[in-house]
N, C-alpha and C positions, 0 to 999 in steps of 0.2 A: 603334525604334532608328534613328539617323541613317543616311542612305544611304552616306555616306563610311565610317562604321564597318562597315556590312554589307560594303562592298567590301573593306575590310581583312581582315575575318574570312574572306571567301571567296577570298582570294588563294591562289595555289598555294604549295606547300611550297618552291618555288624562292626565294621572297622571305622565308622564315622567318628566315634569319640577320639580314637587315636589320631585321626587326620586333623581334628581340631586342635589337639595338643601340639601337633607339628606346626599348624598355622600360627600358634602362639609363639613359635620360635624356640621350641624346646629341643635341643640337641640336633639341630639341622644346620648345615653350612650352605648358605646361599651366596656363594662367591661368584657365580656367573649368571648371565642373563637368562639362560635356559632354565636354571633352577628357580630363578625369580618367577618366571611365568608358570612353572610347574606348581610352585607354592600357591599361587592364586587360583590355579585350576582346582587344587585341593580344597581351598577355602570355599570356592563356588560350589563344589560338589557337596559340601555339608548342608546346603540349602535343600537340594533335591537331587538324588542321584541321576534320575533320567534327564532332568533339566540340565545338569552339569555338562553332559556331553554336547548338548545343543549349544551351550554358551561358550564352550572352551575355545572355539575358533576366534572369538573376539580378542583373545589375548595375543594372537599371532598376526591378525589381519587388521591393519588400520582402517578406519572408516573411509568409504569411498568419497571422492570429491563430488561436487555438485554434478547432477546429470545434465545432459543436453536438453535443449528446448523440446526436441522431438522424441524424448525418451518414451519407451513403451510402458504400458501399465505394469507388466511383469517386472521391468527394471525398477519402477517406482516402488512396487511392493517388496522387492528384494532389498532395496535401500532402507525401506521402513523397518523390515525385519532385523537387519543388521543393527540399526540404531536402537530399536527396542531391546534387543538382546544386550547391547552394550550398556543401555540404561540399567537393566536389572543387575548385570555383573558389577558395574561400577558402584551401585548402591550397596551391594553386599560387601565389596572391598572397603568402601568408605566407612561402613558401619563398624568395621574392625579397627579403625584408626583412632588415634587421639584427636582431640579437637584441633590441635595445631597442624597435624598432618592433613586433616580434613580440609582446613582452609587452604592449604597449599594445592590440593588436588581436586577440589570439588568442581572446578571448571573444566577438567580434562575428561576425555572419554577413557574407556578401559585400557585400550592399547597404550595410550600416552601415559596413563597412571603407572602402568607396569614399567614402561621405559624410564620414566622419571625416577621412580623408586630405585631402579637398578643403578642409574647414574648417581643418585644421591648417596646411596649406601655403599656403592663401590668406591666413591670418592672419599667418604668419611670413614669407611671401614668400621662401621658400628657393629658391635657384637649382639646388640639387642634385636637386630633384624626388624626394621620398619617400626621401631619403638613399640612393638607388641608387648614387651615386658613392662612397659610403663603405662599400659592401659589400666584404668581403674577396675577393670574386670579381673576377677581371680579365675584360675582354671576351673574350679568347681562351678562358678557362676556360668562360665562359657559352656561347660558340659550340660548344665541345666538348660541353658538356652537351646543347645542342640536337641535335647530331648523334646523341648517344646516344638522346635522346627520339625522333628521327625513325626510327632503326633499330628502336626498340621498337614504334613505331606500325606499321611494316611487318610486324613479327611479331605484330600484332594484340594487343599488350598494352593492356589497358583502363585500368589505374590507373597514373598517373604523378605523381611528386612531384619538383619541382626544388629541390634543396638542395645547398649547397656540401659536397661529400663530404670536404673537407679538415678540416672542423670535427670536434671530438671527439664531440659529441653529435648528429651529423648522422644523417639518414635517407637511404636511397637507394631508387630505384625498384625495385619487386619485385612480382611477381604474388602474389596472395593464396595463401598456402600452405594446405594442409589443416589445419595446426595453428591458424593464425589464423582460418580459416573456422569451425572448431569453436567458437572463443571467441565469435564473433558469433552463430553459429547457436543456441548454447545459453548464454544469459547466465549467467556465473558470479558467485559472490560474490567481490568484489574487496576488497583490503586497501589502504587509503589511507595506511597508517602511514609509508610512505617519502616521502610528499608531504604536507607540512602547511605552510600559509602562516605560522602563528604560530611565532615562535622559541621555544626552550625556556624562555627567561626570561620569556615572557609569562604573564599570569595565566590560570588555568583558564577555559574558555569554557562558558557555559550553552547547553545544547541544548534545543530546543523541540519539543513535540508539540502544536501548537495546534489539534488536532481536538477540538472539544467546547466548549460554552458554560459559562463559569465559574459563571454564575448558577444552574446546576443543583446546585451544591454550596453548603452553608451558608457565609456570609461572616462570621458572628459567631465569636467564640472558642469552642473546644470546651469542654464541661463538664469533661471530663478526657481525658487522652491516655495511651496505654499502648504502650510499646516491645515489639514482638513478637520482633524478631530483629535482631542486628547480626553481620555476618559479612564477612570478607575472602575473596572467591572467587579463589584463586590457581590452583594446579595441581589442579583438582577433577575433571578428566575421569575418568570411570569410578568415581567415588566416590559414596556415598549423599548425599541432600540434607542440607543444614544444618537442624537442628531445635532447637526450644526449647519448653518447656512453656507452655501458655496457660491463663489463668483470667480471668474477667470482672473488670474494675477494681472494687476494693472501694469507691472513692470515689464512684462514680456507678452504682449497680446498675440493671438494666433495670426498666421499659421505656425504650428510647431512641427519640428522634425520628429521628435519622440516625446512621449510623456510616460514617466515611470512612477508607479505607486510604491511607496516605501512604508512598510508596516513594521513597527518595533514594539516588542512585548517583553515585559519583565514580570516575574511572579516569585514569591517565596512563601513557604508554608506547606500545608497539606491540601491537596486538591486533585480532583479527577480531571481528565482531559475534557475539553469543551469544543463544540462546533461554533463557528462564527462566520459572518459574512458582512461585506461592505456593499452598500447600494448608493447610487447617485440617481435621485429622482425615481426611485423604484426599480431601476435597472441594476442588476448585480454586476459588480466589477471584480470581486474577489470572494472565493470560498476558501476558508482555512480552518484549521483545528489547532488546539493549543498543546503544548508540552505539559507533562505532569511535573510540577515543581518539587523542589527539595526545601528543607529548612534553610539551607544556605542561599537558595535562590537560583533561578535560571533565567536566561534571556535569549532572545533570538530575533532575527530580522528576515523579512521577506520582501524581495523586490520583484515587481511584475510589470511588464510592458502593458500599459493600458491605452496605447495610442489608438486602438480600434474604437474606443469610446469617445473619439474626438467630437462627434456630433453633440454629445452631452456636455463635454468639458468647455467648449467654446461659446456656449450660449450666453449672450451678454446679460440676459435677465437672471442668470444664475440658477440656483436650485438648492436642493437639500441633500446632504450626505448623511447616511445612517449606517450604524453598525450594531449588529445583534450578537451578543455573547451572553447567553444565559448561564449564570454562575450561582452557586450556593455557598454562602459563608455562615458558619455556625461555630459551636465550640469544637467540633471535630475537624471540619474543613475550613481552614483559615486563609487559604491562598486567595489573594486579590490580584487580578490581571490588570497591570498598568499598561495602557495601550496608547500609542501615538501613530497617527496615520497622516502621511503627507504626500505631496506630489512634486516630482522634479520635472521641470519643463526644459526641453532642449530645442533651441532655434537652429535651423540648418546653417552651418558655417563652412561647408565645403570639405570638412574633414572626413566625413563618412557619408556614403550614399543613403538616400532616403529608403527606409525599410529594408536595409541590408546589413547583415552582421559585419562588424569590422574584421579586416584581415589580420590586424595586429591583435594577437590573442594574449590574455593574461597568463603569466607563468608563476607568479609568486603565490605561495601558500596563503598568505594573509588576504590577498585579493580574492582568491577562490573561496575562502571561508566567509568573508564578510559580504560579498556580493552574491547572494543566493537568488537564483532565478530558475524556476522550472519552465520548460518550454512545452509542457503538456498543452496540446491544442494548437501550438504554433505551427506544427507541421500537418495538422488536420485540415481538410479542405474547407476552410472558411471561404476560401476561394477568392474573392478578390484580394484581400490582404495577403494571403499566403503567397501569391505570385510575387508580391513585393519582396519576399524573403529569398527569392531565388537569385541566381547569379547575374542576370542581365541588369542593365542600368535602369534607374527609375523612370527616365523620360521616354524609354523606348515604346512603352505601351500607349502613352498619351498621344504619341504621334501617329498611331495606327488605329483608325476608327474601327476597323473590323474586329479588333479584339478589345474594344472598349468595355465590354461587360466584365473584364478583369482589370479594373483600374487599380493602380498601386496606391490607392488612397483609402482611408476609412469610409464607412458609410455616411450618407447625408442625413439619415434619420434613424433613431433607435426607439422602438416601441417596447416598453416592458411588458412581458407576459408573466405577470406576478399578481400576488394577492393584493386586493384593495384594502384589506385589514392590516395596516402596518403595525398595529399594536402588538402583534405576535410575530413580527418580521414579515418581509415581503414574499417569502417563499411559500409555496403550497405545501401543506402537510398531507401526504397521501397515506391512507391506512390500508388499502387493499387494491386488488386488480380493478374492481369496479369503480374505485374512487378516482375518476378522471377529472382533472381540473382544467378550466379553460378561461380565456379572456376574449371578449369580443373586440375586434379592431377593424378599422377602415383605413386602407392604405392609400396614399396619393395616386392620382391617375397617371402620373409620369414615372412610375416605378419600373425600372428595367432589370433589376437584379435584387434578389432577396435571400437572406441566410438567417436561419433560426439557430441561435446559440443557447444550449441547455446546460444549466448547472445542476448537479446531482450529489446528494449524500444520503447515507442509509444508516439507520439507528435502531435501537431497542431490539426487537425480535428479528430484525433483518440486517443488523450491523454486520453479521458474518453470514450473509445469505448463501455464499458459495460453499458453506460447510453444513447447511441445514439438511437433515434427513427428510424423507417423505412423511406425511402425516400418519400413514399406516404403521410406521415404526414406532411413533409416539403412542398411538392407540394400543398397539399390540403389547407394549411393555408397561402400559398404565402410567406413563410419564406425565408430569404436570407442566412441562415447559410449553411455551408458545412458539418456540424457535423451530418451525417446520416448513411445510409447503415445498420441500425439495430445494435443490441447489441451482436452479436456473432463474435468472431475472432478465427482463428485456424492457428498457425504457423506450417508449414510443411517443410519437407526435402525431397529431391529427389536425385536419382542417374540416370544420363542420362535421366532425365525427368520422371522417374517412382517414384511413392510415396514409401517412406520407413518408415516414422513415422510422428507423429504430436503431438502437445501439445496445450492446452489453457493456455496462459501465466498468471501468477499470477498478479493481478491488483495492481501494485505499484502506490501509490499516492505521487506525488512530493510535496515539502513543500509549494508551492503556490497553491495547488489544493484543491478544494471544499470549505475549509475554512482554510486559512493559520494560523489562531490563534490556530487551533487544534495542530499544529506541532511546538509549542513554549513551551518548548525546546525539547520535545520528538517527534521525527519525525515518519512518518508512516512506516509500516512494509516494510522492504527492501529498503527504500529510500536511505540510505547511502551505501548499498551493494546489488545491484540488483541481483536476482538469475540468474544462468545459468542452462540449461536443457540438460540432457545427453541421447543420443540415441545410443543403441547398434547396430552396423552395422556388427557384426561378421557373421550372416547368409548370408550376401551379398558378402563375400570375394570370393565366386565362380565367381562373376561377375567382381570383381576388380582385381583379381590376374591373368590377362591374358597378362601382359606386356604392356598394352595400357593405354592411358590417359582416364579418365572418369570425367564427369561433376558432381560435388556435388553442389546442388542448395538449396536455401531457399526462401520461400514466405509466404504470409499471405492470408488465405481465407477471403473474404469479406473486406479486408483491404482497407483503404483510406489513403490519405497523412497525416502524413508520419510515417514510421517505420525505426528504425536504428537496423540492424541485421548483425551479422557476426558469424563465427563459428571456432572451432578448431577441427581438426581431429587427435585424439590420436591413435597412432599405437604402438602395442607391437610386438616385433620381436623374432623369434625362434633363440636362440643363437647357436644351434647345426645344423642348416640347412640353406642352401642358398635359397632353394625353398620349399614351402609347396603346397599341393593341396587342393582344396576346391570346394564345389558345393552347390548351392541353391536348396533345395529339395521342399520346399513349399512356395508359395507366395500367401497370402490371404489378399487383401486390398480393400474391397468394399468402395465406396464413403461414406462420412459422411451423415448420415440421419438427415435432418433438418425439423422440423415442426414449422411453424409460424402462430400465430393467432393474429388478430388485431380487435379492436373495436375503431372506430373513430367518434367523434362528435365535429367538429370544433377543438378548442384548447384542448378539453378533449380527452383522448385516453388511451387505455390499450393494451400493446403489449407483447405477450408471445412468447418465443422461447425455443424449446427443440431440442437438438442435441446429437447424439451419433455415435461412430465409434468403431468397433472391427476389429483388424488386427492381423495376425499371420504370422511369418516368421521363417522358419526352414532351417538350413544348416549345413553341416559337414566340418570340417577342419582336415586334416591329417598332423601331424607334429611330431617332436621328442617326443612329449608328448602323442602320440597315435592318434587314429581316434575318435574325439569327436564331438558330435552333439549339436548345440546350438539352443534352441527353445525360441523365443521371442513372448510373447502373451500380447497385449495391449488393454485395454478397456477405452474409454473416454466417459464421460457423462457431459452434460451441460444443465442448464436451466436458464432462465432469465425472469424478469418481469420489464417493464418500464411503469409507471402509472402516467398520468397527470389528475389533477382535478382542479376545480375552475377556469376554463378557463386558465389553464396553470400556475396558481399561486402556485400550490402545485405539487410536484413531488416525487414519490417513486421509488426507484431502488433496485432490488434484483437480485443477480446472484449467482450461485454456479457451480463450476467445480469440477469434480471427475476424477481421473486418477488411473488406476491400471495396473502395468507392472509386469509381471512374466517372469523371465529368468531361464531356466532349461538347465543344461549341463549333458549329459548322454553319456555312452559308449554303443552304441547299443540301440535298442528300449526299452529295459526293465530294464536298469541299470541307475538309477538316481544318479549322483555324487554330484551335487550342485544345489540348488534352491534359488533364491533371489526374494522376492516379495516386491514391493514398492507401497504404497497407499498414495495418497494425496487428500485433499479436502480443498477448500478455498471458503467459502461463503463471500459475501460482501453485505451489505444492508445500504442504507442511505435514509433519507427522508428530504426534504427541503420545506420551505414555504417562500414566498417573499411578502413583503409589500412595495409599492412604496412611495417615499417622494418627497420633493421639490428639485430643482436644479439638476435634473437627478440623484438623490440618491435613494437607496432602502435598505431595511433591510432584511437580509436573516437569517433564523434560521434553523439549520441543526442538525440532529442526525445521527451518523454513527456507524456501527458495522462491524468489519473486522477480519477474522480468517484465520490462516494457520494451517492445521493439516496434519502431515506426519507420516508415520510409515514404517519401513523397517524390514523385517524378513529374516534371512539367515539360510539355512539348509545345513549343511555339515556333512557327516558321521553320519547322523541321529541325529545330535545335532543342536538344533535351538537356535539362539540368535536374539535379537531385539533391535531397538532403535526407539524412537518416539519424536516428538515435537508437542506442541500446543501453538500457539502464538495468543493472542486475544487482540484487541484494541476496546474500546468504547470511543466515543467522542461526545460532544454536545456543542452547543454554538450559538451565533448570531454575526452578523457583519453588520455595516453600510458601504455601498459601494458607491463609485462614480467613474465611468470610470475605473473599475478594481482595484481601490485603496481602501484599507480598512481604513476608517476614525475613526471607534470606534468599540468596541465589547468586548465580553467575551467568553471564551471557557475553557473546561476542557477535559482531556484525561486520560484514565486509561488503562494500559497495563499489561497483565499477560502472562509470558513466562514459559512454563514447558517442561523440557527435562527429558527423562527417558530411561534407558537401563537396561541390566541384572544386572549391578553392581552399577549404579549411579542414583541419582535423583536430579534435580536442579529446583528451582522455584524462579522466580524473579517477583516482582510486583512494578510497578511505577505509581504514581498518580501525575498529574500535573494540575494546573489551572492558567489561566491568566499569563502565562509565567514563573511560578515558579514550581519547583519540591516540592510537599508537602510531599511525602514519597517515599523511594526507599529501598525496603527490599528484602533480598536474604536468602533463606534457601536451604541447600544441605545435602545430605546424601550419604553414600557409604557403600557397603557390604564388601569391601576389603580395605586394607591399602596400602599406597604407601609412598616411601621416599620423 
C-alpha cells in the first residue's frame, strides 16, 4: 500500500468529513489506477477508521482461487476472512454508486470493482469520476450520513452500509438481528421466483446437470422405447404417487444390452424445488429433485442407466411404476411440473461391449448438454455390475467359474426394502436416530451374492446437516430453531438389529439451497440424479440362508427430522443349485469413534467434529462355483468445522468425508482371485456473510466449493484396471432476501468434470453467470477405436 494511502487511512475521525467530500469527486484527479484504489480506501475509511486499515488490502489483492482438497483449517479461515472483508468493502463502495453503476458492478468483488472502474473511466475520461456527481445524494446529505456512521462507530456497531435512505429500495445501517442471524446460521431453502432475469415473453430455459460422462450411455438409437408415465404434478401434496401399469415392450423382448431411463420435466411460474422418486414395484430406480422455475419456464432432462434393475424390467407379468412429487399450487405458487418418464431399450448389436463405456466419446456441445447422466454410484462397489464397467471383455468372467461371484450381469432378483404404505411414497420417513425402519425378507436358498443399494435424501431441519451447530449453541443463545444436533450424520444398515455397514452421504444441495442463483441454469452436483450407495452383504449369507425371515433395517446416526430412505436388495442366484451353504467367519464392527470440540462465546462459536469407523466382515459361500470366501474391509473418516464470527453475521462451513472399501474374493486363505477397491472423498466448503437491511431484508454473500472424487481399481488374474471421476464446482455471489424470497442478486458457477479409465479420458468444463451459460467445452480421448 502506498505510504500516502496509509496516511489517509490512519487519519483521525476529525478529517472524515473532508475525505467524504473527496470521495464525492470534489477537486481530485484520479487519472491513474493507484489514485483509484486510494480513493476507495478513503471511502472505506469513512465507515470506521480502525476497520479501514483491515479492509484496505482487498483493494490491492485479488481473491484467492479455490483451495486444494487437502487445505488446512487455517487456510480455509484465511480465505473466509478475505472474502468477508471483500464483502464489506464492496457493499460500502456499491452504496456510493448510482443504480446504473451498481448493476454493472454488483457481481464483482472489491478488487475487480476498482479495476473495472479504472478501465471504464480511463477509457471514457469522465470528469465526474465514477458518476459520483450524478448521485441523488447532496454533499450535506452525505456528511449527515457520515455523522450517523460515526455515532454508530462510537456505539460499537460493526456492520455499516452507506446508502441514500431517500430511495424507495434503499437499505439502512442496522445491527444483525436475531432473525437475520438465524437465516445465516441455518441455511434455508430459498425461492428465487420473485427474481428472474428472463422476462415472461422469453422462451423456456434449459437447465443442466453436467455431472457424468455421456459416453457411459449408448449413443446409438434405442431398439425400442416405452413411455412409463406422463403426469402433471400440480397440487399433489399429501396425495399418493402417480402410478401406471408396466409391461416389457413387446417389440424388443429381453435380453437387453442396456436400458436407460429418460426423465423430462418442464415447469413455468413460481415454485419451490421439490424432491421426487420413481419406483418399479416398490423398488426405487431414481431419486431426483426439481429446478426452481421462472415465469418464462424451465425444462431439463435426466438420463440414467437402469440396466441393473433388469430383474424387475423383464418380468412378463409386468408391474406398476410409481412417481412421487409432492407439490403445492395456490395463488402464490403457480408452477406445475409436467413430467414424462420413459425407457430406452438397447439390444446388443456388436457395436459396443456389454456393460462397457464406448471408446468413441462425444465431443459436440449439444450432445454433452442434452445427454445428461450422472455416474454417481457407477464406480461404487455394487460389485458384480461394477466389474462389467471395467476394461476387460464381458465374456471373460462367464468363462471362469472361480470368479463367477462377479458376474457381468444384473442381479436375478430384487427385493424392495421400502415402506408398505405407498400412499405416502415407498420411502421410509426417518425422524431421529432411534427411528430405524426395516422390512422382513426371506431370500432364496440358492443365493450366492447379495448387495444392498440405499437411496438417501435429507430435508427440513436436516437438509443442511453438514452446517448444523450443536444443541448447546442453540440453547445457550435461546434460539428457536430445530436445526441442530451437530454436523455429523452416518446412514447405517442392519440385519436383525446388528450393524452391517454405513456411509456418510454425499451432501447434495437442492436448487433452492444456500443461494438459488448459483444453480441457474447449472444445478449442484447430483441434484438431478441423487446417488445411491451399495453395500456388499455376501459375508452375511450365512445368517440369511437359514430358511427364515430376517429384518433388513436402515437408520441415521445423529439424524433429526427428516430423512427419506429406502433400499433395494439385489440377489444373484446359483443356476445349478437349489441350495448353497454359507457361514459368517469374522464380524468386526466397533462403534464409530467421534471427537467433538467446541468454543462458544455467545453468538460466536467454533465447532469441530472428527469421526472414523473401521469394520471388517468375512464369510464363505459354497456353491456350484466352488467354496469362495468374501472379505469386506471398510474405512470411514469424517471431519467438520462450523465457525461463527461477528456475532453470527459470518459463517464458515467445511466438511470432508472419506470412504475406502476393499472387497477380496479368495479360494482358501492364500489364494486371491479378485480384489476391488473403491475410494471416495467429498469435501464441501462455503462461507457466508450477512448484512441486514430495511423491511426485514438482508443481503447475503456466499462462496462455495464442492468436490466429488472417486476411484475404483479392479484386480483379476493379476491384471489391474481402474476408473476415476473428479467433479468440482465453485460458486460465488450475493442475493437480497426477504422472507426466503430472493429479490435481487448476482452469482456465477464453474464446474469441471473429469472421467478417466484405462482406455478413455473425458473432460467437461461449464461456466455460468447470472442465469446464462458462458461456455461449455468438452474434450475427450481414447486409446482404442470403436465402431
